[in-house]
Backbone bond lengths (Angstrom), bond angles and torsions (degrees), N, CA, C in turn:
res aa  C-N    CA-C-N  psi(-1)  N-CA   C-N-CA  omega(-1)  CA-C   N-CA-C  phi
1 M - - - 1.469 - - 1.522 109.20 -
2 K 1.311 115.36 145.73 1.461 122.34 176.80 1.524 107.65 -107.19
3 L 1.339 115.92 127.12 1.455 121.81 -173.68 1.516 110.48 -126.28
4 A 1.325 115.74 151.78 1.458 121.63 172.56 1.521 108.40 -141.15
5 Y 1.323 115.00 154.18 1.459 122.50 174.24 1.522 105.96 -109.63
6 V 1.329 116.53 118.72 1.464 119.77 -171.50 1.521 111.04 -132.02
7 E 1.325 113.63 165.25 1.460 121.10 173.51 1.511 107.92 -121.79
8 C 1.318 115.45 131.15 1.467 120.87 -179.56 1.529 108.41 -141.07
9 Q 1.306 115.86 121.77 1.466 121.94 178.48 1.526 111.59 51.63
10 G 1.328 115.78 43.50 1.450 121.11 176.40 1.511 115.57 80.64
11 R 1.346 117.08 2.02 1.467 120.77 -178.56 1.522 109.30 -113.67
12 R 1.317 117.07 136.08 1.455 121.94 176.98 1.525 109.46 -99.10
13 L 1.310 116.09 134.84 1.451 119.80 -173.98 1.519 111.24 -155.25
14 L 1.327 114.74 166.40 1.459 121.30 173.59 1.515 108.38 -89.07
15 A 1.323 115.63 145.51 1.456 120.55 -179.73 1.518 109.72 -137.91
16 T 1.323 114.77 156.09 1.460 121.87 174.32 1.524 107.47 -140.59
17 P 1.314 118.27 149.41 1.468 118.85 -177.83 1.525 112.43 -63.00
18 R 1.307 115.25 135.44 1.466 120.35 170.79 1.517 109.95 -82.46
19 D 1.327 114.33 -39.64 1.460 121.18 -176.42 1.516 108.19 -123.77
20 A 1.325 117.01 119.37 1.462 121.53 -176.62 1.518 112.18 -62.65
21 Y 1.343 117.11 -19.28 1.463 119.94 -175.95 1.524 112.58 -85.53
22 S 1.317 118.52 -19.75 1.465 120.42 178.24 1.527 109.46 -144.39
23 P 1.327 117.08 62.62 1.461 120.10 -171.46 1.521 114.38 -63.37
24 E 1.336 118.72 -29.43 1.453 119.13 -177.51 1.526 112.17 -74.44
25 D 1.325 117.38 -21.32 1.455 121.03 -175.25 1.520 113.23 -107.61
26 N 1.323 117.14 -3.44 1.461 120.32 -169.70 1.522 108.55 -142.25
27 L 1.334 116.06 85.77 1.449 120.73 -170.58 1.520 111.94 -118.98
28 L 1.332 114.26 151.35 1.459 121.40 173.22 1.520 109.47 -103.82
29 D 1.328 115.50 144.17 1.459 122.86 178.18 1.527 108.02 -80.52
30 L 1.317 116.24 98.69 1.456 121.19 -176.65 1.529 111.44 -77.24
31 S 1.307 117.98 -26.30 1.464 120.32 176.49 1.527 110.27 -63.33
32 R 1.316 116.03 -46.52 1.472 119.62 179.59 1.519 111.00 -70.88
33 A 1.339 117.36 -33.64 1.465 120.71 177.72 1.528 110.48 -61.35
34 A 1.336 116.84 -43.91 1.462 120.55 -179.99 1.520 110.74 -64.40
35 A 1.344 117.03 -38.68 1.465 120.22 178.20 1.527 111.11 -65.50
36 C 1.329 117.19 -41.60 1.470 121.08 177.17 1.523 110.90 -63.50
37 H 1.330 115.93 -41.58 1.464 121.59 179.83 1.527 110.40 -61.40
38 A 1.321 117.31 -41.84 1.468 121.16 178.61 1.522 110.72 -66.64
39 S 1.334 116.48 -45.14 1.460 120.84 -178.95 1.527 111.64 -60.63
40 A 1.334 116.65 -39.21 1.464 121.03 -179.63 1.526 111.82 -64.10
41 R 1.325 116.34 -22.72 1.473 120.82 179.83 1.520 111.88 -102.79
42 G 1.336 116.14 11.14 1.455 120.03 178.01 1.516 113.77 72.16
43 L 1.332 116.31 25.41 1.460 120.91 -178.21 1.511 110.84 -109.76
44 E 1.308 115.48 155.17 1.449 120.97 172.38 1.525 107.97 -101.31
45 L 1.280 115.58 128.32 1.461 120.26 -179.61 1.516 108.45 -133.77
46 K 1.329 115.99 127.16 1.456 118.39 178.57 1.529 109.11 -63.58
47 Y 1.326 115.13 153.69 1.461 120.04 178.83 1.525 108.99 -61.25
48 M 1.317 116.27 118.77 1.457 121.80 -172.73 1.523 109.61 -94.00
49 D 1.333 115.88 111.76 1.474 119.50 179.53 1.522 110.41 -131.20
50 S 1.322 116.96 32.82 1.457 121.73 177.87 1.519 109.17 -134.97
51 I 1.316 116.16 126.97 1.466 119.38 177.39 1.522 110.70 -61.09
52 I 1.330 117.13 -38.27 1.461 119.75 179.67 1.520 110.90 -64.98
53 D 1.346 117.89 -43.65 1.470 119.89 176.78 1.522 110.91 -60.19
54 F 1.325 115.82 -41.15 1.466 120.05 -178.76 1.529 110.82 -63.64
55 L 1.314 116.63 -44.69 1.468 120.60 -173.52 1.525 113.98 -86.08
56 T 1.326 117.47 -7.26 1.468 119.80 177.12 1.523 112.07 -114.54
57 G 1.326 116.75 -4.39 1.452 121.10 -178.49 1.517 112.05 -103.24
58 E 1.311 115.07 -134.01 1.472 120.71 -175.07 1.527 112.82 -59.55
59 Y 1.339 116.86 -29.65 1.462 120.36 -175.41 1.528 112.49 -104.42
60 S 1.310 115.33 34.91 1.464 120.31 -178.38 1.523 113.49 -77.60
61 T 1.326 118.20 -14.00 1.463 120.96 -177.96 1.529 110.91 -112.31
62 P 1.335 117.45 152.79 1.468 119.79 176.03 1.526 112.35 -57.17
63 K 1.329 117.45 -36.68 1.467 121.15 -179.77 1.524 110.53 -62.32
64 A 1.318 117.16 -45.33 1.462 120.40 -178.99 1.527 110.80 -66.44
65 R 1.324 117.52 -38.98 1.467 119.82 178.71 1.521 110.66 -66.62
66 K 1.332 117.04 -36.90 1.468 120.02 177.30 1.526 110.72 -65.25
67 Q 1.325 116.71 -36.65 1.465 119.54 178.30 1.523 110.94 -62.98
68 L 1.333 116.49 -36.92 1.459 120.01 177.92 1.525 110.60 -67.45
69 V 1.315 117.38 -44.58 1.464 121.07 178.52 1.530 110.33 -62.64
70 D 1.330 116.87 -43.37 1.468 120.83 178.32 1.529 110.84 -61.61
71 F 1.321 116.80 -39.30 1.464 121.01 178.83 1.527 110.36 -60.66
72 I 1.324 116.83 -44.57 1.466 120.87 179.29 1.526 110.47 -60.64
73 E 1.338 116.05 -45.19 1.465 120.03 -177.76 1.529 111.56 -69.83
74 Q 1.327 117.21 -44.16 1.468 120.91 -176.37 1.527 112.08 -65.20
75 H 1.325 116.81 -30.50 1.462 120.19 -178.49 1.529 111.70 -101.42
76 H 1.338 116.25 12.42 1.468 121.86 174.15 1.537 111.78 51.93
77 L 1.335 115.56 48.01 1.459 121.42 -175.90 1.528 113.54 -97.03
78 T 1.307 116.40 0.82 1.460 119.09 -172.78 1.526 112.30 -57.85
79 D 1.337 116.65 -48.39 1.469 119.33 -178.81 1.519 110.95 -64.82
80 D 1.331 116.31 -42.19 1.456 120.32 -177.43 1.524 111.92 -65.54
81 L 1.338 117.27 -31.02 1.456 121.58 -176.99 1.526 113.32 -92.32
82 T 1.321 117.32 -3.90 1.459 119.85 179.41 1.530 110.65 -65.62
83 I 1.306 115.98 130.06 1.463 121.08 -178.50 1.518 109.25 -76.16
84 T 1.318 116.16 127.70 1.455 120.97 177.56 1.519 108.63 -109.56
85 G 1.286 115.67 144.29 1.457 120.25 -178.43 1.515 110.68 97.61
86 P 1.315 116.92 160.18 1.471 121.17 -178.65 1.528 111.19 -66.27
87 V 1.324 115.32 146.27 1.460 120.46 178.00 1.521 109.05 -120.86
88 R 1.307 114.83 150.64 1.452 122.03 172.05 1.522 107.27 -111.92
89 F 1.337 116.43 126.76 1.454 120.32 178.36 1.526 109.40 -79.63
90 L 1.316 116.24 122.95 1.457 122.42 177.71 1.526 109.10 -95.20
91 P 1.324 118.26 163.78 1.469 118.67 174.62 1.525 109.62 -59.04
92 P 1.326 118.78 138.88 1.470 120.27 179.91 1.528 113.28 -56.02
93 V 1.338 116.14 -38.05 1.467 121.83 172.43 1.529 105.84 -123.38
94 P 1.332 117.95 99.95 1.467 120.05 -170.82 1.528 114.78 -62.77
95 C 1.326 117.29 -35.84 1.467 119.03 -179.14 1.522 109.47 -142.89
96 P 1.335 116.97 77.01 1.468 119.59 -179.22 1.522 111.57 -63.63
97 Q 1.330 115.83 148.81 1.462 118.73 176.66 1.517 110.91 -60.25
98 K 1.340 115.49 -40.64 1.471 118.52 176.10 1.521 110.50 -151.30
99 I 1.330 113.75 149.95 1.456 122.55 173.48 1.518 106.65 -120.00
100 L 1.316 116.23 112.87 1.462 121.70 176.32 1.518 107.84 -105.75
101 A 1.313 116.34 131.13 1.459 121.02 -177.05 1.521 109.89 -127.06
102 M 1.302 115.26 160.95 1.459 121.24 -175.47 1.520 110.73 -111.46
103 G 1.321 115.08 136.35 1.449 120.65 175.50 1.522 111.26 -101.54
104 R 1.326 115.55 141.49 1.466 122.11 174.63 1.525 113.24 53.44
105 N 1.342 117.21 46.72 1.462 119.50 179.89 1.527 112.71 -91.90
106 Y 1.345 116.84 4.08 1.457 122.96 172.43 1.524 106.68 -126.11
107 A 1.323 116.47 127.72 1.472 120.22 -175.24 1.521 111.63 -59.67
108 A 1.336 117.43 -39.35 1.461 120.29 -177.85 1.525 111.38 -66.44
109 H 1.327 117.51 -32.38 1.467 120.15 176.24 1.522 110.60 -70.16
110 A 1.347 116.87 -39.33 1.471 119.52 175.90 1.530 109.84 -60.01
111 A 1.331 115.87 -41.78 1.463 120.11 -178.31 1.524 111.57 -64.83
112 E 1.352 117.61 -43.82 1.464 119.20 -178.58 1.530 111.35 -67.92
113 S 1.326 116.40 -20.04 1.467 120.96 178.27 1.523 112.00 -93.45
114 N 1.349 115.70 2.91 1.469 121.52 -178.44 1.528 111.98 57.95
115 L 1.329 114.62 39.21 1.456 121.26 179.70 1.519 109.54 -124.45
116 S 1.302 117.11 158.74 1.464 121.79 -177.69 1.521 110.99 -77.09
117 V 1.315 115.33 157.42 1.464 121.49 173.11 1.528 107.78 -74.76
118 P 1.315 118.62 126.71 1.464 120.33 -175.33 1.528 112.66 -69.70
119 K 1.319 115.34 150.25 1.462 121.36 177.33 1.518 111.94 -89.90
120 E 1.309 116.91 -16.98 1.454 122.62 172.97 1.519 107.68 -145.48
121 P 1.332 118.61 160.12 1.466 119.92 -176.01 1.524 113.01 -56.83
122 I 1.339 114.88 137.83 1.456 122.05 173.10 1.527 107.02 -98.44
123 I 1.328 116.25 117.30 1.460 121.36 -175.33 1.522 109.60 -113.80
124 F 1.332 116.09 131.76 1.455 120.47 173.93 1.530 108.96 -136.78
125 C 1.320 116.41 171.46 1.465 121.56 -177.10 1.522 111.09 -112.31
126 K 1.319 114.78 152.09 1.458 122.19 165.99 1.530 106.92 -118.57
127 S 1.318 116.12 146.77 1.459 119.69 -179.90 1.530 110.95 -67.99
128 P 1.343 118.03 135.99 1.473 119.40 174.49 1.521 113.06 -57.49
129 M 1.335 117.03 -25.57 1.460 120.14 179.95 1.527 112.64 -73.10
130 S 1.335 117.39 -7.90 1.461 120.23 178.79 1.525 112.65 -83.30
131 V 1.331 117.87 -7.01 1.468 122.19 -172.99 1.531 111.49 -74.44
132 I 1.334 114.67 131.82 1.465 121.99 171.16 1.531 108.13 -136.69
133 G 1.328 116.10 174.54 1.458 120.49 -176.89 1.521 113.67 -109.93
134 H 1.306 113.92 -174.36 1.461 124.26 178.05 1.527 110.21 -58.99
135 E 1.324 116.36 131.36 1.462 125.58 178.89 1.530 113.55 74.49
136 D 1.327 119.14 -3.75 1.464 120.56 174.19 1.531 108.79 -73.74
137 P 1.317 117.93 146.35 1.466 119.56 -178.03 1.521 113.08 -79.58
138 V 1.327 115.64 140.82 1.456 122.88 166.49 1.523 106.39 -85.37
139 V 1.326 116.42 123.08 1.461 121.54 -172.65 1.523 109.63 -109.94
140 I 1.330 115.59 123.06 1.463 121.63 -178.51 1.526 109.62 -102.50
141 P 1.336 118.11 118.31 1.463 120.53 177.77 1.526 111.43 -68.54
142 P 1.321 116.78 161.46 1.474 120.08 178.44 1.526 111.59 -62.05
143 D 1.321 115.16 151.13 1.466 122.66 174.54 1.525 113.61 60.29
144 T 1.328 116.27 28.02 1.468 119.81 178.94 1.520 111.39 -80.50
145 G 1.322 117.59 -28.54 1.455 119.88 -173.87 1.513 110.96 82.94
146 R 1.325 115.62 -159.16 1.464 120.45 -175.66 1.528 111.51 -63.08
147 V 1.348 115.06 134.73 1.470 123.28 175.07 1.520 108.04 -126.56
148 D 1.341 116.63 131.66 1.463 122.04 -175.65 1.526 112.11 -116.00
149 H 1.325 114.99 154.42 1.465 123.25 168.86 1.526 109.30 -89.07
150 E 1.332 116.87 154.48 1.473 122.06 173.55 1.529 108.54 -151.66
151 I 1.317 117.81 101.19 1.454 120.98 178.02 1.530 110.00 -72.80
152 E 1.345 116.44 137.99 1.459 120.20 -179.84 1.528 110.78 -147.60
153 L 1.324 115.52 145.68 1.463 121.48 168.47 1.521 107.57 -79.82
154 A 1.325 116.94 127.75 1.456 121.26 -178.52 1.526 110.48 -115.14
155 V 1.320 114.65 144.80 1.461 123.10 179.08 1.519 108.70 -106.99
156 I 1.316 117.15 129.62 1.461 121.65 174.22 1.524 108.17 -99.31
157 I 1.315 116.02 123.97 1.457 121.51 -176.62 1.529 110.06 -80.28
158 G 1.347 115.65 135.38 1.460 120.34 -179.10 1.510 114.16 -121.04
159 K 1.341 117.00 -3.49 1.469 120.29 -178.74 1.521 109.00 -143.39
160 R 1.316 115.73 135.41 1.456 121.55 178.73 1.526 109.93 -59.13
161 G 1.342 116.10 135.86 1.458 119.39 -179.41 1.512 112.63 -143.86
162 Y 1.320 116.17 131.46 1.462 122.05 174.77 1.522 108.14 -141.53
163 R 1.311 116.31 126.50 1.452 123.86 -179.42 1.543 111.24 55.49
164 V 1.326 115.00 47.01 1.462 120.26 176.96 1.521 109.16 -83.40
165 N 1.325 116.93 157.81 1.459 120.33 171.02 1.524 108.50 -100.52
166 R 1.328 116.77 169.48 1.464 119.85 -172.60 1.525 112.75 -63.34
167 T 1.331 118.10 -27.01 1.466 119.23 178.27 1.523 111.39 -73.29
168 Q 1.330 117.75 -24.85 1.464 121.60 177.45 1.519 111.87 -87.23
169 A 1.313 117.00 -16.70 1.463 121.31 -172.20 1.527 112.38 -60.28
170 A 1.330 117.56 -36.16 1.462 120.53 -178.12 1.530 111.61 -59.80
171 E 1.336 116.74 -30.25 1.459 120.60 -179.24 1.521 111.73 -68.61
172 M 1.321 117.31 -18.76 1.462 121.04 -178.94 1.526 112.78 -81.95
173 V 1.317 118.14 -15.98 1.464 122.01 -171.33 1.529 110.66 -86.97
174 A 1.345 115.52 118.90 1.459 120.34 175.67 1.520 111.10 -88.11
175 G 1.331 116.50 -31.38 1.453 119.34 -179.01 1.512 111.62 178.72
176 Y 1.338 114.00 179.11 1.464 122.02 -177.96 1.524 109.13 -125.09
177 T 1.328 115.56 145.71 1.457 120.26 176.89 1.525 108.64 -145.35
178 I 1.324 116.97 -176.80 1.464 123.24 178.35 1.518 108.69 -103.84
179 L 1.311 116.16 139.11 1.468 121.88 175.14 1.526 108.18 -133.06
180 N 1.318 115.74 133.20 1.461 121.89 175.21 1.524 107.01 -105.51
181 D 1.325 115.92 106.06 1.465 121.90 -176.10 1.531 109.07 -81.75
182 V 1.331 115.92 71.77 1.465 120.77 -178.59 1.531 108.82 -62.21
183 T 1.323 115.63 135.28 1.463 121.33 -170.45 1.527 111.42 -134.26
184 A 1.328 115.20 130.71 1.468 120.17 171.73 1.528 107.06 -78.00
185 R 1.333 115.94 88.82 1.467 121.55 -168.04 1.531 112.83 -64.91
186 A 1.334 117.33 -40.88 1.458 119.26 179.45 1.520 110.77 -62.13
187 M 1.321 116.15 -41.31 1.461 120.25 178.34 1.525 110.79 -67.25
188 Q 1.332 117.09 -42.60 1.464 120.37 179.29 1.529 110.65 -61.27
189 S 1.329 116.87 -44.19 1.467 120.27 -179.59 1.530 110.95 -61.90
190 K 1.322 116.54 -40.73 1.456 120.69 178.09 1.525 110.81 -62.86
191 D 1.321 116.23 -45.91 1.460 120.08 -179.05 1.527 111.81 -64.61
192 M 1.334 116.40 -40.90 1.458 119.84 179.23 1.530 111.03 -65.34
193 A 1.326 117.13 -38.92 1.465 120.70 179.38 1.522 111.56 -63.54
194 E 1.341 115.50 -27.94 1.462 120.14 179.98 1.525 112.08 -96.70
195 A 1.350 116.10 10.73 1.465 122.19 -178.40 1.529 111.43 56.27
196 S 1.324 115.62 35.03 1.463 121.64 179.02 1.530 109.52 -102.80
197 P 1.331 118.12 155.49 1.476 120.06 174.71 1.529 110.26 -59.91
198 W 1.332 116.23 147.39 1.461 118.81 179.54 1.531 112.04 -113.21
199 F 1.330 115.01 32.70 1.463 121.59 176.71 1.525 111.38 -59.31
200 R 1.343 116.88 -42.91 1.465 118.92 -173.82 1.516 112.46 -65.07
201 S 1.330 117.61 -32.98 1.464 120.28 -178.25 1.519 112.56 -69.52
202 K 1.314 116.72 -18.22 1.458 122.55 -179.87 1.529 113.15 -99.51
203 S 1.327 116.73 -8.31 1.460 119.26 -163.57 1.511 115.53 -121.24
204 F 1.331 117.78 15.59 1.465 118.60 173.88 1.534 109.15 -54.54
205 D 1.318 116.59 147.41 1.462 118.96 168.84 1.521 108.82 -51.98
206 T 1.323 116.80 135.01 1.478 127.44 178.70 1.520 113.68 80.05
207 F 1.332 119.61 2.51 1.472 120.81 -175.87 1.534 113.79 -89.04
208 C 1.337 116.46 19.24 1.474 118.98 176.95 1.529 111.10 -139.87
209 P 1.341 117.73 68.01 1.462 119.50 173.36 1.535 111.05 -62.42
210 T 1.325 116.57 136.61 1.469 121.82 178.10 1.521 109.43 -139.34
211 G 1.345 114.71 155.07 1.452 119.69 176.21 1.528 111.49 110.02
212 P 1.338 119.26 -153.36 1.460 123.38 -8.08 1.519 113.70 -77.52
213 W 1.337 115.49 -14.41 1.461 120.57 -173.23 1.524 111.59 -113.15
214 V 1.321 114.51 151.36 1.467 122.56 165.04 1.517 106.85 -113.26
215 V 1.321 116.07 128.49 1.467 121.13 179.03 1.530 107.76 -111.87
216 T 1.316 116.11 127.34 1.462 120.50 -177.77 1.530 110.64 -73.10
217 P 1.334 117.01 155.25 1.474 119.92 -174.91 1.525 114.33 -58.18
218 D 1.331 118.69 -30.82 1.465 119.77 -179.71 1.518 111.85 -67.55
219 D 1.337 117.33 -23.23 1.462 121.25 177.02 1.521 112.49 -100.27
220 M 1.326 116.27 2.63 1.462 120.99 175.08 1.533 107.31 -142.29
221 P 1.329 116.56 66.46 1.465 120.47 -171.02 1.524 114.93 -69.22
222 D 1.345 117.54 -18.00 1.462 119.76 -177.40 1.527 110.50 -130.56
223 P 1.345 117.68 70.19 1.468 120.27 -176.42 1.525 113.29 -67.29
224 L 1.331 117.71 -10.96 1.452 120.70 -179.21 1.525 112.93 -91.46
225 H 1.331 116.41 12.85 1.463 120.72 175.45 1.530 109.83 -143.19
226 V 1.342 116.43 54.92 1.465 120.47 177.76 1.528 109.64 -124.36
227 D 1.316 115.88 148.44 1.462 121.83 -179.43 1.521 110.78 -80.39
228 L 1.345 115.49 145.11 1.454 123.09 173.89 1.522 108.33 -123.40
229 E 1.322 116.23 139.23 1.459 119.84 176.43 1.521 109.59 -147.42
230 L 1.319 115.53 133.24 1.464 119.98 174.45 1.524 109.27 -123.07
231 R 1.318 114.46 130.06 1.462 121.67 176.56 1.518 109.70 -114.26
232 V 1.309 116.07 143.30 1.460 122.32 167.68 1.512 105.55 -109.21
233 N 1.325 115.57 115.20 1.466 121.51 -165.97 1.532 107.33 55.12
234 D 1.309 120.08 -118.25 1.465 120.23 179.46 1.526 112.81 -105.43
235 D 1.308 116.82 8.00 1.460 121.70 -174.79 1.531 110.53 -95.36
236 V 1.333 117.26 120.28 1.466 120.95 178.16 1.526 109.00 -72.97
237 R 1.323 116.69 121.25 1.460 121.86 -179.58 1.532 111.43 -106.20
238 Q 1.327 116.88 -40.26 1.462 120.88 179.30 1.520 109.13 -125.66
239 S 1.332 116.38 135.64 1.461 121.75 178.41 1.516 107.92 -152.42
240 S 1.335 116.38 114.18 1.463 119.76 -176.03 1.519 109.23 -157.83
241 N 1.316 115.75 -163.28 1.460 122.16 -179.40 1.525 108.15 -145.16
242 T 1.307 116.77 144.44 1.467 120.18 -177.54 1.529 113.03 -65.36
243 R 1.323 117.82 -11.78 1.468 118.72 177.56 1.533 112.39 -66.14
244 Y 1.316 115.27 -14.59 1.470 118.98 -179.84 1.534 112.59 -89.10
245 M 1.318 117.18 4.31 1.463 118.84 173.77 1.520 110.28 -58.65
246 I 1.327 116.38 142.68 1.463 121.00 175.99 1.522 109.75 -77.55
247 F 1.326 116.00 -46.88 1.468 121.60 179.44 1.521 108.34 -115.04
248 D 1.338 116.68 123.59 1.454 119.17 -177.20 1.533 110.75 -80.40
249 I 1.320 115.82 171.73 1.467 121.74 -172.80 1.529 112.32 -62.41
250 P 1.336 120.80 -48.29 1.474 118.73 178.98 1.527 112.77 -58.35
251 F 1.346 116.80 -40.49 1.462 119.55 179.77 1.526 110.56 -62.84
252 V 1.327 116.86 -43.22 1.462 120.44 -176.66 1.528 110.89 -67.74
253 L 1.332 117.61 -40.91 1.464 119.59 177.79 1.527 111.15 -64.09
254 E 1.328 116.65 -38.88 1.466 119.89 174.89 1.526 109.83 -62.17
255 F 1.315 116.94 -44.81 1.463 122.58 -178.02 1.529 110.91 -61.77
256 I 1.324 117.73 -50.21 1.460 121.43 -176.18 1.518 111.75 -64.66
257 T 1.343 116.35 -43.66 1.467 118.83 -172.37 1.520 113.75 -76.78
258 Q 1.306 117.84 -0.07 1.465 118.08 171.20 1.529 110.54 -67.75
259 W 1.342 116.97 -21.81 1.468 121.13 -177.50 1.514 112.89 -128.41
260 I 1.327 116.84 -26.89 1.465 120.92 -171.88 1.525 109.36 -122.59
261 T 1.323 116.61 129.61 1.461 120.95 175.49 1.528 109.40 -79.19
262 M 1.321 116.04 127.27 1.464 121.54 173.81 1.522 108.06 -96.29
263 V 1.328 116.86 139.93 1.461 121.57 -177.02 1.524 109.75 -127.46
264 P 1.339 117.56 161.07 1.465 119.69 179.02 1.521 112.48 -54.61
265 G 1.315 115.42 132.36 1.456 122.20 -178.48 1.509 113.98 98.89
266 D 1.340 117.43 -15.29 1.463 119.48 173.77 1.523 109.62 -64.77
267 I 1.326 115.63 153.24 1.462 121.42 178.39 1.521 109.36 -121.10
268 L 1.327 115.41 132.44 1.462 122.26 171.51 1.516 107.57 -113.60
269 S 1.332 116.75 119.44 1.459 120.91 177.42 1.522 108.47 -102.82
270 T 1.334 116.71 133.47 1.464 120.94 -161.35 1.521 115.66 -97.19
271 G 1.331 117.57 13.21 1.459 119.81 176.85 1.521 112.86 99.04
272 T 1.320 114.87 160.31 1.467 120.47 -176.89 1.517 110.85 -113.11
273 P 1.322 117.65 146.87 1.466 120.82 174.15 1.523 111.11 -80.30
274 E 1.323 115.58 -176.28 1.466 121.18 -179.04 1.536 110.74 -67.55
275 G 1.329 114.94 164.36 1.460 120.99 176.34 1.517 114.16 107.15
276 I 1.326 117.65 8.60 1.464 118.64 178.29 1.523 109.86 -57.69
277 S 1.330 115.85 145.28 1.459 119.89 179.26 1.513 109.61 -157.68
278 E 1.325 114.79 167.57 1.456 120.81 -175.10 1.527 111.21 -76.91
279 V 1.311 114.55 144.54 1.467 120.57 173.89 1.524 108.84 -119.24
280 H 1.352 114.59 155.77 1.461 120.46 -174.24 1.525 110.01 -133.86
281 P 1.325 116.87 154.30 1.462 120.12 174.53 1.523 111.45 -53.06
282 G 1.328 115.53 137.70 1.460 121.52 -177.90 1.519 113.25 99.43
283 E 1.341 116.77 -15.35 1.464 120.46 178.79 1.533 110.27 -91.98
284 V 1.333 114.61 164.13 1.465 121.23 178.04 1.521 108.77 -125.54
285 M 1.324 116.63 128.63 1.465 122.39 176.14 1.527 109.11 -96.49
286 S 1.321 116.47 131.59 1.466 122.16 177.30 1.522 108.25 -125.29
287 A 1.326 116.06 110.16 1.462 122.54 -177.81 1.519 109.33 -104.99
288 N 1.322 116.14 118.83 1.470 120.90 -177.20 1.508 110.39 -118.07
289 I 1.330 116.59 132.68 1.463 122.27 172.60 1.519 108.34 -125.17
290 Q 1.311 115.05 128.73 1.458 122.90 -178.35 1.528 110.15 -52.81
291 G 1.330 115.98 129.28 1.456 121.00 177.82 1.514 114.20 87.87
292 I 1.338 117.38 -10.87 1.467 119.99 179.63 1.516 110.76 -111.62
293 G 1.334 116.99 -55.28 1.457 120.06 -178.91 1.508 111.32 138.90
294 T 1.321 116.47 -152.36 1.461 122.07 -175.78 1.523 110.59 -127.97
295 L 1.318 115.10 129.75 1.464 123.67 175.64 1.520 107.76 -103.93
296 R 1.319 117.76 117.18 1.463 122.46 -178.00 1.524 110.86 -113.35
297 N 1.329 115.45 136.71 1.460 120.37 177.59 1.520 110.99 -146.98
298 P 1.325 117.51 123.42 1.457 119.76 173.64 1.529 110.54 -73.86
299 V 1.319 115.82 157.50 1.456 121.72 177.66 1.522 108.35 -109.84
300 K 1.331 115.42 131.00 1.463 120.55 -179.90 1.515 110.02 -131.27
301 S 1.306 116.91 161.31 1.462 122.03 173.63 1.515 109.03 -97.69
302 L 1.317 115.97 148.85 1.457 121.24 176.69 1.510 108.49 -79.68
303 T 1.325 115.69 119.42 1.463 119.74 -178.19 1.521 110.77 -114.80
């Protein structure tokens, strides 16, 4: 299933595409669908407006999600549940407890950065306050220097995990989305040269666009063989495939959870391929991942 968290006429709700050919313009109100589904079975269900609640609660399995879709179709609710009016796409997880990201997880990106290929995963954090959604602007403060885009496949955690092995890791994944790991490159380079942490260069407000869609694992069974492409305006800057990852998702989840507990709503971003480049105010970044969609964000200066 493909899910989005949106705002429409002052109301926040879950949505899913009605029409696969124009998903951004033709959405069903999944929050109201779930409430109708519960009512039809004589159940009380709180108004569901969280992707994490949806994917960790009653609709955590493909079977349960299919039952909801079948209910909508069998009761001819599609027209009634169609969202009318403009929608704003919100981040799929508006304020995750933690965002863990991977450095140099593609050999070609390590090479273009004149850095070695890591022997074990390099994990760093981005501030939860850096998260924004589809079409929200990335804002660059004055005197920041070079700022780069970095398209990445991101994993949304749906099950608590500590000291899991790679065969258990798949059970932790609630879905996949797009993350643009925007980086203050000049600041990061300075910090690295001084052997200082480079958390701040990754964590400016607005430097973590995510979304617009979350795709559940049953609809993305092979996330390690999908194409990634990032354009700045109409210029292709990054083009690769997740098969070139050095460390795959199960390995990384096993690695992280030996020391750190992952909880529902956490985000793991899996690294960027080669082709990073500078972005400037007035440009638009469009990050596309096969099977998920396109995350677009304009770049603005802080005035």
